[in-house]
Structures are given as C-alpha cells and as structure tokens.
C-alpha positions in Angstrom: 50.7 82.8 -100.5 47.2 83.7 -99.4 45.7 81.8 -102.3 47.6 78.6 -101.3 46.5 79.0 -97.7 42.9 79.6 -98.8 43.1 76.5 -101.0 44.3 74.4 -98.1 41.5 75.6 -95.9 39.0 75.0 -98.6 40.3 71.5 -99.2 40.1 70.8 -95.5 36.5 72.1 -95.3 35.4 70.2 -98.4 36.9 66.9 -97.2 36.2 67.3 -93.6 34.3 64.0 -93.4 37.1 62.1 -95.2 39.7 63.5 -92.8 37.5 62.7 -89.8 37.2 59.1 -91.1 40.9 58.8 -91.5 41.5 60.0 -88.0 39.0 57.5 -86.6 40.5 54.7 -88.7 43.9 55.5 -87.1 42.8 56.5 -83.5 40.2 53.8 -82.7 42.4 50.8 -83.9 45.4 52.3 -82.0 43.3 52.5 -78.8 42.1 48.9 -79.3 45.7 47.7 -79.9 47.1 49.4 -76.9 44.3 48.0 -74.7 44.8 44.5 -76.0 48.6 44.6 -75.5 48.1 45.9 -72.0 45.6 43.2 -71.2 47.9 40.5 -72.7 50.9 41.5 -70.6 48.8 41.7 -67.4 47.2 38.4 -68.2 50.6 36.7 -68.7 51.9 38.1 -65.4 48.9 36.9 -63.5 49.0 33.4 -65.0 52.8 33.1 -64.3 52.3 34.2 -60.6 49.5 31.7 -60.2 51.5 28.9 -61.8 54.5 29.7 -59.6 52.4 29.2 -56.5 50.9 26.0 -57.9 54.3 24.6 -58.8 55.5 25.1 -55.2 52.2 23.5 -54.0 52.9 20.4 -56.2 56.4 20.1 -54.6 54.9 20.4 -51.1 52.2 17.9 -51.9 55.0 15.4 -53.0 56.7 16.1 -49.7 53.5 15.2 -47.8 53.2 12.0 -49.8 56.7 10.7 -49.1 57.3 12.2 -45.7 57.4 8.7 -44.2 59.6 7.4 -47.0 62.5 9.8 -46.9 64.8 7.3 -45.3 64.2 4.7 -48.0 65.5 5.5 -51.5 63.7 2.4 -52.8 60.3 3.6 -51.6 60.9 7.1 -53.0 61.9 5.6 -56.3 58.7 3.5 -56.3 56.7 6.7 -55.7 58.5 8.5 -58.5 57.8 5.7 -60.9 54.1 5.8 -60.1 54.0 9.6 -60.1 55.3 9.6 -63.7 52.5 7.3 -64.8 49.8 9.8 -63.9 51.6 13.2 -64.3 52.8 13.5 -67.9 53.8 17.2 -67.4 56.6 16.2 -65.1 59.8 16.2 -67.2 62.2 15.3 -64.4 61.9 14.5 -60.7 65.0 14.1 -58.6 65.6 13.6 -54.9 69.0 14.3 -53.4 70.5 13.5 -50.0 72.9 16.0 -48.5 76.5 14.8 -48.1 78.6 17.6 -46.6 78.6 20.4 -49.1 77.4 18.2 -51.9 74.2 16.5 -52.8 73.8 12.9 -54.0 71.0 11.8 -56.3 69.2 8.8 -54.7 65.9 8.6 -56.6 65.0 9.9 -60.1 62.8 9.5 -63.2 66.1 9.0 -65.0 67.4 6.0 -63.2 70.8 6.1 -65.1 71.5 9.3 -63.2 71.1 7.8 -59.7 74.3 8.2 -57.7 75.3 11.5 -59.4 76.9 14.1 -57.1 75.9 17.7 -57.5 77.4 20.7 -55.7 75.0 23.4 -56.9 75.0 26.5 -54.7 71.3 26.9 -55.3 70.7 23.5 -53.7 72.8 24.5 -50.6 70.9 27.7 -50.2 67.5 26.1 -50.6 68.4 23.3 -48.1 70.1 25.4 -45.4 67.5 28.2 -45.5 64.5 25.9 -45.9 63.6 27.9 -49.0 61.1 26.3 -51.4 61.3 28.0 -54.8 59.8 27.8 -58.3 61.3 29.6 -61.3 60.3 29.6 -64.9 63.3 28.7 -67.0 64.1 28.2 -70.6 66.4 25.3 -71.3 67.9 23.8 -74.4 69.7 20.5 -73.8 69.6 16.8 -74.8 66.9 16.2 -72.2 64.8 19.4 -72.4 63.9 22.0 -74.9 61.6 24.9 -74.0 60.1 26.6 -71.0 59.7 24.7 -67.7 58.9 25.4 -64.0 62.0 24.5 -62.0 60.8 23.5 -58.5 63.3 23.2 -55.6 61.8 22.0 -52.3 63.5 20.9 -49.1 61.9 17.6 -48.0 61.0 17.0 -44.3 59.9 13.9 -42.6 56.8 13.6 -40.3 58.9 14.9 -37.4 59.8 18.1 -39.3 63.4 17.1 -39.8 65.0 18.0 -43.2 66.2 14.9 -44.9 66.5 15.6 -48.6 65.9 18.1 -51.4 63.5 17.7 -54.3 64.3 19.1 -57.8 61.4 18.9 -60.3 61.0 20.2 -63.8 57.3 20.7 -64.8 56.6 21.2 -68.5 54.7 24.4 -69.3 53.7 23.1 -72.8 50.1 22.5 -72.0 49.7 25.8 -70.1 51.7 27.7 -72.7 49.5 26.3 -75.4 46.3 27.3 -73.6 47.8 30.7 -72.8 49.0 31.1 -76.4 45.5 30.2 -77.6 44.0 32.8 -75.2 46.4 35.5 -76.3 45.9 34.6 -79.9 42.2 34.7 -79.4 42.5 38.2 -77.9 44.6 39.2 -81.0 42.0 37.6 -83.2 39.3 39.7 -81.5 41.5 42.7 -81.9 41.9 42.1 -85.6 38.1 41.5 -86.0 37.3 44.7 -84.0 39.7 46.7 -86.2 38.2 45.3 -89.3 34.7 46.0 -88.1 35.6 49.6 -87.4 37.2 50.0 -90.8 34.3 48.4 -92.6 31.8 50.6 -90.8 33.8 53.6 -92.1 33.6 52.4 -95.7 30.7 53.0 -97.9 27.6 51.0 -97.1 27.5 49.7 -100.7 30.0 47.0 -99.5 27.1 45.2 -97.8 25.4 44.6 -101.1 28.6 43.4 -102.6 29.0 40.8 -99.8 25.4 39.7 -100.2 26.0 39.1 -103.9 29.2 37.3 -103.1 27.5 35.1 -100.5 24.8 34.1 -103.0 27.5 33.2 -105.5 29.3 31.1 -103.0 26.0 29.3 -102.1 25.4 28.7 -105.8 28.9 27.3 -106.4 28.6 25.1 -103.3 25.3 23.7 -104.6 26.9 23.1 -108.0 29.8 21.3 -106.3 27.3 19.0 -104.5 25.4 18.3 -107.7 28.6 17.6 -109.6 29.8 15.2 -106.9 26.5 13.4 -106.9 26.4 13.2 -110.8 30.0 12.2 -111.1 29.6 9.5 -108.4 26.6 8.0 -110.2 28.3 8.1 -113.5 31.4 6.3 -112.1 29.4 3.4 -110.7 28.6 1.9 -114.0 32.2 1.7 -115.5 33.5 0.5 -112.1 30.9 -2.3 -112.0 31.8 -3.3 -115.6 35.5 -3.4 -114.9 35.0 -5.5 -111.8 32.7 -7.9 -113.7 35.2 -8.4 -116.5 38.1 -8.9 -114.1 36.2 -11.5 -112.1 35.1 -13.2 -115.3 38.7 -13.4 -116.6 40.0 -14.8 -113.3 37.2 -17.4 -113.1 37.1 -18.5 -116.8 40.7 -18.3 -118.0 42.6 -21.3 -116.7 45.8 -20.7 -118.6 46.6 -17.4 -116.9 50.1 -17.2 -115.4 50.6 -16.5 -111.7 52.0 -13.1 -112.5 48.9 -12.2 -114.6 46.6 -13.4 -111.8 48.5 -11.2 -109.4 48.2 -8.2 -111.6 44.4 -8.8 -112.1 44.0 -9.2 -108.3 45.7 -5.8 -107.7 43.4 -4.2 -110.3 40.4 -5.8 -108.6 41.5 -4.5 -105.2 42.0 -1.0 -106.6 38.6 -1.2 -108.3 37.0 -2.2 -105.0 38.7 0.7 -103.2 37.5 3.1 -105.9 34.0 1.7 -105.6 34.1 2.2 -101.8 35.2 5.8 -102.4 32.3 6.4 -104.9 29.8 4.9 -102.4 31.2 7.2 -99.6 30.9 10.3 -101.9 27.3 9.3 -102.8 26.5 9.0 -99.1 28.1 12.3 -98.3 26.1 14.0 -101.2 22.8 12.4 -100.0 23.4 13.4 -96.4 24.3 17.0 -97.2 21.3 17.4 -99.5 19.0 15.7 -97.0 18.3 12.8 -99.5 19.6 9.9 -97.5 16.8 7.4 -97.2 16.3 5.9 -93.8 13.9 3.0 -93.4 13.4 3.3 -89.6 11.8 0.2 -88.0 11.5 -1.2 -84.5 13.6 -4.3 -84.3 15.8 -6.5 -82.2 19.4 -5.3 -82.8 21.2 -8.4 -81.5 21.0 -10.3 -84.8 22.4 -7.3 -86.7 25.4 -7.1 -84.4 26.0 -10.8 -84.5 25.8 -10.9 -88.4 28.2 -8.0 -88.7 30.7 -9.6 -86.4 30.5 -12.9 -88.4 30.9 -11.0 -91.6 34.1 -9.4 -90.4 35.5 -12.3 -88.4 37.5 -13.7 -91.4 39.0 -10.2 -92.1 40.2 -10.0 -88.4 41.5 -13.6 -88.4 43.5 -12.9 -91.5 45.5 -10.4 -89.5 45.8 -12.7 -86.5 43.3 -10.7 -84.5 40.7 -12.0 -82.0 37.2 -10.6 -82.8 34.7 -11.3 -80.0 31.1 -10.3 -79.3 29.4 -10.3 -75.9 25.6 -9.5 -75.8 23.5 -9.3 -72.7 20.8 -11.9 -73.4 18.6 -10.7 -70.6 18.8 -7.0 -71.6 16.4 -5.3 -73.9 17.7 -4.9 -77.5 14.7 -3.3 -79.3 15.4 0.1 -80.9 14.2 2.2 -83.8 16.8 1.8 -86.5 17.5 1.4 -90.2 18.9 -2.2 -90.3 21.2 -1.6 -93.3 22.4 1.7 -92.2 23.2 0.5 -88.7 25.1 -2.4 -90.2 27.0 0.1 -92.4 27.9 2.1 -89.3 29.1 -1.0 -87.4 31.1 -2.2 -90.4 32.8 1.2 -90.6 33.7 1.2 -86.9 34.8 -2.5 -86.6 36.6 -2.3 -89.9 38.5 0.7 -88.7 39.4 -1.3 -85.5 40.7 -4.1 -87.6 42.7 -1.7 -89.9 44.4 0.1 -87.0 45.1 -2.9 -84.8 48.4 -4.6 -85.6 47.9 -7.3 -83.0 45.6 -8.2 -80.2 41.8 -8.1 -80.2 38.6 -6.3 -81.0 35.8 -6.8 -78.4 32.2 -5.8 -79.0 29.9 -5.5 -76.1 26.3 -4.4 -75.8 24.4 -3.5 -72.6 21.4 -1.4 -71.4 22.2 1.9 -69.6 19.9 4.8 -68.7 17.2 3.5 -71.0 19.6 3.3 -73.9 21.3 0.5 -75.8 25.0 1.0 -75.5 27.4 -0.7 -77.9 31.1 -0.7 -77.1 33.7 -1.5 -79.8 37.1 -1.7 -78.1 40.4 -2.6 -79.7 44.1 -2.9 -78.7 45.3 -0.8 -81.7 47.7 2.1 -82.2 45.3 4.5 -80.5 45.2 8.3 -80.8 46.3 11.4 -78.9 43.7 13.9 -77.7 44.7 16.4 -80.4 44.3 13.7 -83.1 40.8 13.0 -81.9 39.7 16.6 -82.3 39.0 16.3 -86.0 38.0 12.6 -86.0 34.4 13.1 -87.2 35.3 15.8 -89.8 35.0 15.0 -93.6 38.2 13.8 -95.2 40.1 13.9 -91.9 42.8 11.3 -91.6 45.4 10.9 -88.8 48.8 11.2 -90.5 51.8 9.7 -88.7 54.3 6.9 -89.3 51.9 4.2 -88.0 49.1 5.2 -90.4 51.2 6.0 -93.5 50.5 2.6 -95.1 46.8 2.4 -94.1 44.4 3.4 -96.9 41.2 5.3 -96.4 39.1 8.3 -97.5 38.5 10.0 -94.2 34.8 9.9 -94.9 33.7 6.7 -93.0 33.5 8.1 -89.5 31.8 11.3 -90.7 29.1 9.2 -92.5 28.8 6.9 -89.5 28.2 9.9 -87.1 25.5 11.3 -89.4 23.8 7.9 -89.7 23.8 7.3 -85.9 22.4 10.8 -85.3 19.7 10.3 -87.9 18.6 7.3 -85.7 18.6 9.7 -82.7 21.7 8.1 -81.3 25.1 9.4 -80.3 28.7 8.2 -80.9 31.8 9.0 -79.0 35.5 7.9 -79.0 38.0 7.4 -76.2 41.5 6.5 -77.1 45.1 6.4 -75.8 48.2 6.2 -77.9 49.8 2.7 -77.8 46.9 1.3 -75.8 43.8 1.3 -78.0 40.5 2.9 -78.9 36.9 2.5 -77.7 34.0 3.7 -79.7 30.7 4.0 -77.9 27.3 4.1 -79.6 24.1 4.9 -77.7 20.6 4.6 -79.1 17.4 5.0 -77.2 15.6 1.8 -76.3 11.9 1.2 -77.0 9.3 -1.0 -75.4 9.5 -4.4 -77.2 6.0 -5.3 -76.0 4.6 -3.1 -78.7 6.4 -5.1 -81.3 5.0 -8.5 -80.3 
C-alpha cells in the first residue's frame, strides 16, 4: 500500500507541470465562458428594456402625429399608408374605436380587416386605465412568424380626450440580427480566447509549424495565380481559332440550313462568353500580381463616355431599353485616366445595367462636384437589397435569386472595375433598392485642363 501511495506522490511530483497545465486549461476557459454567458444575458436584458421603452415612444409619437385626426378614419388611414412607406419594421398597425365593451377596427395596414370587431380584455384594460404597454411576443400565424414588439397605446386628441386605441406590431428582425451578431461576436471572442490560452499552454514548437504552413500556403497561392495566368493565355489561342472558323463557315457557306446556322450561332455565343471569362481571369491575375499596365494620360473624358454609350446603344435598344447620356458641356472634364481601362469599366457597369434591367431606361450623367468628375449610371432594373450589396465588389460574387437565375456572368466584372477605378485614384459606390433600380457613382479627381492645351 505504501509503495502505491509513494508511486502516486512521485507521479504527481514528476508531472507537476503537466497537471498544472491541465488545471489551467480547464479553469481559465471555464472562467471566460462564465463571464461571457453572464455578459450576454445582461446585455440581452438591457437591450430588451431599452427597446421596450422605444417601442412605447414610437406609439406615443404616432399619437402626437394623428392627435388632430382621431375623428377621421380616412385621415388616419392616409397616415398609416404613408407610415408604412418609410417604416419597414412595422408589421401591422391598427386603430380601434371603442364601441361599448368592444372595439371596432377603423384604420389598418391590412385594409381587408377594417370593420372587424374585437373584444380583447387587454384592449379594455389599456383603454380604461390609460395604460400604454409594449411586450415582446413570439407569434406563429399566417400573418406573422417570429418575435415582435406588441405595442398597445390609448390615443388622445389635442384636448386630452381618449378617442381610440392603437395596436402595433414592430418586427424585431433587424435588432435581433444585430443582437445575434453581437452575441455571436462575443462567443467568437470567447472561442478565440480559449484557443489562445490552450495554444499558449502547448509546446512553442507549434509556432514553427505554423510558419512552415504559412509559407506553404503562400507558395500554393502563388502557384495558383501562375496557373490561372498560364491557362488563360493558353486558352486564348484555341478560342480565337474556333471563333474564326465559325465566322468563316457562317460567312462563306451559303447552303447551310437554318438549323445549322442556329447551332453555329449558339456555339459562337458560347465561345464569346468563354473568351470574356478568359479575359476576366487574365485581368484578375494581372491585378493580383501587380502586372496590370495602366497608360495614364491627361485627357477629356467626354468623348470616352459618348463613344461607350454609342457602342452599347444597340444592345440596350434590342431589349427595348432607353439609353441616354447627359454631359455638362460647361463643366471641366479633364482627368488622368487610362482611356481603354476607363472604357472597360464603363462597359462593365452600363452592360450590367442593361442585363439587369427588364424594362425602362439607363441614364448616364456626368457633373463636377468637389473638384471631382462624378459619373452617375442609373437604371430602372431589378435592384438589390442592402444585404446583397455587401459582397458586390468581391471576386466571383453573384446575386442569386429568381430574377437573376437566367442572367449569365462570372462575378468578376465589378471586382475588376473597382480595381481599375482605384488605380486611377478614383472611387466607385453603389446605391440600390429592390424593384426600383440601381445607381453606380464613379468619382475621379479633376485636373487643370490649361496644362493640356
């Protein structure tokens, strides 16, 4: 027995550092986890309390706005219709008149529901006790699915008399998303902290392994870029040959059937698409490796814009679109640019507008603003949501939905365009709204055209 006891003691003494490390690996992450969970719960409670107060404030603000309209359901309905245009978080907004122990719906976002009678006890309590409330509820129904702030506010006119009661559902999706991101971020920090603690307790030899791995990744990444560049160059020759032979067959062979001509046309279109992809890949490779040649010159940009618009006008008209260009003749239009690259950027942007605009128009406008030439390309296309715009200038990024399913593209054009504009010391930005359209804005510093005369 004594031998076993001595053996255990000796084991503990010999492995004291290991045991100490194990205790730290358990204790320190446990403390961090506990602190993070405590903070997350406290943060949620604070946010919910703040949102509750703001939800009641929104209801009271509505009361102030319609205090002089409480006797007119038509005016209240007009207010509700306009409110919905600028407050997308409002899922429902109902105004009831009291009728005895019941309440009649007189104005609502859902006009089909107007006239409905409701005898909810909660309405009666809120109305009789002048008790504004806001509660976070979870609802699953045909109209709503998820968490909402249910706001119930007695409505008073300018004389302080209660005339109606307001029921409003405010969506918490945006706040919940931000809150979820914040919580997830704290969990992410938690995980990173735990990993750092664990890594510090491991042997320092891991650092050398990571350095070797990093060098290997860099080497592989360089090999990838070289392969893309080489493959793209090698593909250009056979693509050019294929296109040449197809065009020769179509031009010289008069006895081709309509079906054969159609097949050849499809092959030619596919070849052009493949050639466009190869050119994009070459540009990507050149930009990433710093080999994109830019022939920067001081020049008048008006002719470049006009030529680009003329070049794309037929493409727009084939879709029944109006393509117009308005240039301020009195404004300065001299900038330092690469003519061909600027034209490439404009073709990419205007071409996108044509592709993503089923009907309507594309308008190009150029003005001077804050010592910069500002070019606007505005369309009436399908538009984008704020979330879809987030990755717009990333490589290979394409918006995927029902409206874009049949529209071809590589997802490289806008990334290349952004790099080109920035190489010319310019900036590019996009504003868009779903179902309304998109506006792309390019800004490039102006120069003194006197030095070019």
